[in-house]
C-alpha positions as CSV (number, residue, x, y, z in Angstrom):
1,X,77.9,121.8,81.0
2,X,76.9,122.1,84.7
3,X,76.0,118.4,85.8
4,X,72.5,117.7,86.4
5,X,71.1,117.1,90.2
6,X,71.0,112.9,89.1
7,X,74.6,113.3,88.3
8,X,75.8,115.2,91.1
9,X,73.9,113.0,93.4
10,X,75.8,110.0,92.8
11,X,79.2,111.9,92.5
12,X,81.7,110.8,95.8
13,X,82.7,113.3,98.9
14,X,85.4,113.6,97.3
15,X,87.1,113.1,93.7
16,X,88.7,109.3,93.1
17,X,92.2,109.4,93.6
18,X,93.9,108.4,90.3
19,X,97.6,107.1,89.5
20,X,98.7,107.2,86.1
21,X,101.4,104.3,84.9
22,X,102.9,104.1,81.7
23,X,106.0,104.7,80.3
24,X,105.4,106.8,76.9
25,X,104.7,110.5,78.7
26,X,102.4,111.5,75.5
27,X,100.1,108.6,76.5
28,X,100.8,110.3,80.2
29,X,99.2,113.7,79.1
30,X,96.8,112.3,77.5
31,X,95.0,110.0,80.3
32,X,96.2,113.1,82.4
33,X,94.0,115.5,80.4
34,X,90.8,112.9,80.3
35,X,91.2,112.4,83.9
36,X,91.6,116.4,84.6
37,X,88.3,116.9,82.3
38,X,86.1,114.3,84.7
39,X,84.6,115.8,87.8
40,X,84.8,112.9,90.1
41,X,88.5,111.6,89.0
42,X,91.4,113.7,90.8
43,X,94.8,113.5,89.2
44,X,97.3,112.6,91.9
45,X,100.7,111.3,90.3
46,X,102.1,109.4,87.7
47,X,104.7,106.9,87.2
48,X,106.7,106.0,84.1
49,X,107.6,102.7,85.1
50,X,105.7,99.6,86.9
51,X,108.3,99.4,89.1
52,X,108.2,103.3,90.3
53,X,104.5,102.4,90.2
54,X,105.1,99.5,92.8
55,X,106.8,102.1,95.2
56,X,104.4,104.8,95.1
57,X,101.6,102.3,95.5
58,X,103.4,100.8,98.8
59,X,103.4,104.2,100.3
60,X,100.2,105.9,99.1
61,X,96.8,105.5,98.5
62,X,94.6,105.5,95.5
63,X,91.1,104.8,94.1
64,X,91.7,104.3,90.7
65,X,94.9,102.9,88.8
66,X,95.2,104.0,84.9
67,X,97.7,101.4,83.4
68,X,99.5,100.6,80.5
69,X,100.6,97.0,80.0
70,X,103.6,97.2,77.6
71,X,106.5,98.5,79.9
72,X,110.3,98.1,80.0
73,X,111.4,95.7,82.9
74,X,108.1,94.9,84.8
75,X,105.1,94.9,82.6
76,X,101.8,96.5,84.0
77,X,100.4,92.8,84.2
78,X,103.5,92.0,86.3
79,X,102.7,94.9,88.4
80,X,99.2,93.4,89.4
81,X,100.5,90.4,90.1
82,X,103.0,91.7,92.9
83,X,100.1,94.2,94.7
84,X,98.5,92.4,97.7
85,X,95.5,94.8,96.9
86,X,95.3,97.2,93.8
87,X,92.5,99.9,93.6
88,X,90.2,99.6,90.8
89,X,92.8,99.2,88.1
90,X,92.1,99.7,83.9
91,X,94.5,99.0,81.6
92,X,95.3,101.2,78.5
93,X,97.4,99.6,76.2
94,X,98.1,99.5,72.1
95,X,96.9,95.6,71.7
96,X,94.1,93.5,71.8
97,X,95.5,90.8,72.5
98,X,95.8,91.1,76.7
99,X,91.9,90.7,76.9
100,X,91.7,87.5,78.5
101,X,95.0,88.3,81.1
102,X,92.8,91.0,82.1
103,X,89.5,89.3,82.7
104,X,91.8,87.2,85.0
105,X,92.5,90.1,86.7
106,X,88.8,91.3,86.9
107,X,90.2,94.9,86.2
108,X,87.7,97.6,85.6
109,X,87.9,97.9,81.9
110,X,90.1,97.9,78.9
111,X,91.2,100.6,77.2
112,X,92.8,100.6,73.5
113,X,95.0,103.1,72.3
114,X,94.6,105.7,71.1
115,X,92.6,106.9,73.4
116,X,89.1,109.2,73.2
117,X,87.4,110.6,75.7
118,X,83.8,109.0,75.2
119,X,85.2,105.5,75.8
120,X,87.7,107.0,78.8
121,X,84.8,108.6,80.6
122,X,82.4,105.4,80.2
123,X,85.2,103.5,81.7
124,X,85.4,106.2,84.3
125,X,81.6,105.8,84.8
126,X,82.0,101.9,85.0
127,X,84.5,102.4,88.5
128,X,82.3,105.4,90.0
129,X,79.6,102.8,90.1
130,X,82.1,100.1,91.5
131,X,83.3,102.0,94.1
132,X,79.9,103.5,94.9
133,X,78.2,100.6,95.0
134,X,81.2,99.1,97.5
135,X,81.0,102.0,99.8
136,X,77.6,102.2,100.2
137,X,76.3,99.0,100.7
138,X,79.7,97.5,102.0
139,X,79.0,93.5,103.4
140,X,80.6,93.0,106.3
141,X,81.1,90.0,109.0
142,X,82.1,92.2,111.8
143,X,79.2,93.4,114.3
144,X,79.6,95.6,117.1
145,X,77.2,96.5,119.4
146,X,75.5,100.1,118.5
147,X,73.9,100.8,121.6
148,X,77.4,100.8,123.4
149,X,79.3,104.1,122.1
150,X,82.8,102.9,123.4
151,X,82.7,99.1,122.8
152,X,85.6,97.0,124.4
153,X,84.9,93.9,122.1
154,X,83.3,93.1,118.8
155,X,82.0,89.2,117.2
156,X,83.5,88.3,113.6
157,X,81.9,85.7,111.5
158,X,85.0,82.7,111.1
159,X,83.3,79.7,109.3
160,X,80.0,80.3,110.1
161,X,80.7,80.9,113.5
162,X,80.7,84.1,115.6
163,X,84.0,84.5,117.5
164,X,84.0,87.6,120.0
165,X,87.1,89.5,119.7
166,X,88.5,92.3,122.6
167,X,89.6,95.2,120.9
168,X,92.3,95.0,123.8
169,X,93.8,92.2,122.3
170,X,94.1,93.0,118.8
171,X,97.9,94.0,117.5
172,X,96.5,95.1,114.2
173,X,94.5,94.1,110.9
174,X,96.2,93.6,106.8
175,X,94.2,93.5,103.7
176,X,94.2,90.3,102.4
177,X,92.2,91.0,99.1
178,X,88.5,90.6,100.4
179,X,89.2,89.5,103.1
180,X,91.1,91.1,106.5
181,X,93.6,89.5,108.6
182,X,92.9,90.2,112.3
183,X,96.0,89.6,114.7
184,X,95.5,89.3,118.1
185,X,97.6,87.9,121.5
186,X,95.2,85.1,120.6
187,X,94.9,84.4,117.4
188,X,95.1,85.1,113.8
189,X,91.8,85.5,112.4
190,X,90.8,85.3,109.0
191,X,87.3,88.0,108.6
192,X,85.3,88.5,105.0
193,X,85.6,92.3,105.6
194,X,86.7,95.8,103.8
195,X,89.7,97.9,105.3
196,X,87.0,100.9,105.6
197,X,84.5,98.4,107.5
198,X,87.2,97.7,110.2
199,X,87.8,101.4,109.8
200,X,84.0,102.7,110.7
201,X,83.7,99.8,113.2
202,X,86.8,99.5,115.2
203,X,86.6,102.2,118.1
204,X,88.7,105.1,116.7
205,X,90.7,106.2,120.1
206,X,92.9,103.3,120.1
207,X,92.9,101.9,116.2
208,X,94.6,104.2,113.6
209,X,94.8,103.4,109.6
210,X,98.7,103.7,108.5
211,X,98.9,102.0,105.1
212,X,96.4,101.3,102.6
213,X,97.1,97.8,103.8
214,X,97.2,97.9,107.8
215,X,95.3,99.3,111.0
216,X,97.2,99.1,113.9
217,X,96.5,99.2,117.7
218,X,98.6,102.2,119.0
219,X,99.0,100.9,122.5
220,X,101.5,98.4,120.9
221,X,103.4,100.2,118.8
222,X,106.8,100.3,120.0
223,X,108.8,101.5,117.8
224,X,108.8,103.9,114.9
225,X,111.3,104.7,112.2
226,X,111.3,106.0,108.6
227,X,108.2,104.4,107.2
228,X,107.6,101.5,109.4
229,X,106.8,100.8,112.8
230,X,107.4,98.1,115.2
231,X,104.4,96.1,116.9
232,X,105.4,92.5,118.4
233,X,108.6,91.8,115.9
234,X,106.3,92.6,112.7
235,X,107.6,95.4,111.2
236,X,104.7,97.3,109.3
237,X,104.8,99.8,106.5
238,X,103.5,103.9,107.3
239,X,101.9,105.2,104.0
240,X,103.6,108.9,103.3
241,X,99.7,109.9,103.3
242,X,99.1,108.7,106.8
243,X,102.4,109.2,108.2
244,X,101.3,112.8,109.9
245,X,98.0,111.2,111.4
246,X,100.2,108.4,112.8
247,X,102.6,111.1,114.7
248,X,99.1,113.1,116.0
249,X,98.1,109.9,117.6
250,X,100.9,108.6,119.2
251,X,102.0,110.4,122.9
252,X,105.5,111.7,122.4
253,X,107.7,114.0,124.1
């Protein structure tokens, strides 16, 4: 059945990238089928262990994580504890006993096996609503001067005080949950903002995103080797999905 005009108005510009993590191949296939039947979701990969997923999430960006809880060596909850900035998470498990812990991790939804598509779609719609709200009403304490098409500085709110930050002084920006860490030549500032807002506010001719958790000032890149770059004695990971864009921006022979 085609989507109504109202429904299509709420769809994201691009489908939400989904990663499925479950040690049961049959469960992976069921979830993948549900994703494939949901217009605003994209099946972007699957992992059969939390350990494998940790590495994939370190190097690639996803919008939604469909995560099994009970897996050998490292559980789904262990994985969430290890992630500095997890995407939207939907836990899928055969037991209700993890519901309290799921609440503590603020997951988007908690689905019980055997999985039905109507219940899956309910969870997917909840994720879509959350992500759409974040993207359209993102509040940020990064303030720029819109009259200047090529600004040299911005103001950020730190402890109820506006602090000037010169773009030329910023080495890199690191995601810290609901905050970002601005590392500059003069100070290290913790600012309530999102990485998406930083991408939109900071001048693109100077700054480039290299990882789901890092935006760097290309003027300070000292070296690039394998999947990491060096800025002021800090090794910063470069995600596979960002590598091509970074190489295009570097002035290399």
